C-alpha positions, 0 to 999 in steps of 0.5 A: 519500529520507525514510525516516521514517514517520509514524504513519499510513504506519506503520500502513498498512504493518502492514496490507500485509505481505502483498497486501490489497486497498484496502477491507481497508486503510481497515477496519483503519487507523484514518482517514478514507479520503481521508487513507488514500489519501493515506498509500498514494500517499505510500508508492507514492512513496517506493516503500515499497509497490506496487500489484498487480492480480488476473489471472484467467488465471494466478489470481494477483497481479501488480505493476501498473507503472502504476496510477490513483490516482483509482481506489484500488479497483482495485488491491490493495497490497503493502509492498515489502522496503525498506518492510518494512525502514523499518516493522521500524526504527521 
């Protein structure tokens, strides 16, 4: 698996050390929304980022094992251990 990060992927990982809403990632990463979405999907495929859903019942974020890539706003995102290692090794 390719662990190299391009500048966009690096910037996205920089935003998701903690659970972050999609809209906040869009605000922080200086790229068009479609480009950010593609970068985030790439990071999810590399297993560097996971999608998270807010659960009202428990009042906490839980990992979403299924996510709709056409509705990125419905999720928040967080870097995985592998993502953090890749980010820090650059």
